[in-house]
N, C-alpha and C positions, 0 to 999 in steps of 0.2 A: 517352781512349786512355790505356790505360797503359803508360807505358815503364819498361823495366828498366835498371838500370845498376850500375855496383860501387860500392859507399860510399865516400867520403872523409872524414878527420879532419874536415872542417869539418859531416859529417852527425852525429855524435858524440850533440848534446844530443835531434836527433828520434830516434834509435836509440834512445836511453836512456829518450824518451818513449812509446817502444812498447813495452819491453821493462816498463815500468811497467805499461801499461793492458794487459798478459797476466798480470803477476802479479796483477792487480785480480781479472781475469776468474779465476785461478786459485787464490784465494782466499786469496794470501800474498804482499800488496805488503811487510809486516815483512820479506819474507827479502831482499830484492833492496839489496845490501852494494856492489853494482859501482858506479864511479865514472865521470865524464866524462874525470877524468886516468889512472884505471887503461886505461879501452877506449881511448883514446889511446895509450898504449903499448904496450898487449898486442895493439892491432888494427892500428896504423899507425906502429908503432916499426921499429926494425933486424930484428927479427925475429917478425913476426906470427905470432900464435897462433890466430887465427879470421882467416876470411872472410866479407863481407856484402853480398848481394844488395840493393840497394833498389827497391822499386816506388813509382811516381810518377804523380798524374795532375795535370796543371795545375800540374807544379812543385811539389806538395804531396806529401809520401813519407805513402804507406797502407799500405806493410807491406814487413816483409824477412823474408829468411833468413840467418841467421848459421850460418856451419859450418865444419870443421874436420877434420882427417886424424887416423886412430888406425891403429894396428895391431893386427890379429888372427892369434895364431901358424895360427888355422887356416884363416883366409879370406886374410891377406895384408891389404896396403893399403885400409881401407874411410874413406869419406866419412860425416861424421856430423853429421847434422842439428837442431844445437842446437836453435835457435829458427825458427819458422814463424810470425810474426804477420802478421796483417792486420786493419788497426784496425776495431769495428766497424760502421759505416758501408759501406764497403766488403765486404764478407766475402757470400759466393754470386754475386759476379759475375767470377767467374773469376780474380782474382788471384792467390788462393793455388795454383792449377794451375799458372798464370805463372813464381811463384818455385819451385815443387816440382821442375815440370819443368829449370827452369833449374839447380837442385842435382844432379838425376840427371846432364845433361849434362857439368856439371863435373865430377864422379867421372869419368863415361866417360871423358873428354878428360886427365884427371889419371891413366887407368889402375888406378883403384880398382875392388878385386872387388865392391863392392857397397855401400850406402846405410844406414846404419842413425839411429834417432832415437827418442824416447819419446814417449809420449802418455798422459797420466793415464786411467783403468778409468771415471772417468763423463764424459769430455768425447766423448758419442755424436758431436756432430757434424763434430769431429776423426775418429774413428775409422770415421764412413760415408764422410769426406771420403778417408783413407787405404785403403779396402777400393775403391776406383775403380784401385787400383793390386794389381798381382800381390803384396800387402802379407804377408807372415809374421806374425804375432804371437807372439812369445816366451810361453810357460808354465813356469811352475816357479821365474824368476830372481826376485830380490829385488837392487833398488836398494841400494847399499851406500854412504854416505860418511864421508869422515875429514876435516873443516876444521881448518886450521892458522892 
């Protein structure tokens, strides 16, 4: 039985473990430079930059959804799903759907006009999952990054 709950500061080591599991799946573990200390400050400090919902089975964390709010001059306040991670052994059992639906509800409850996220173009299982929703995939946009 999967239970969902808001993440606590004490969950950070498990959250970072799942982030690393995702990075390995996406073939980029060397790109993870975040730390427990940074996640503590930025997610659970005075002015949190993100929220996190955890999925547990028998008190073991098996998935998470990390989200934050962004502003679109065209659409207004949006909820951005940064990561939806379900541990490999739990995939295909509905855990991702529970997490995804919960972030949608958080967006609605906080008066967002919609939800945004990214998916790698080769990640067919994730793309097929998102096609179960009225998802619109953008074409013609390139991701841009500037690291500080």
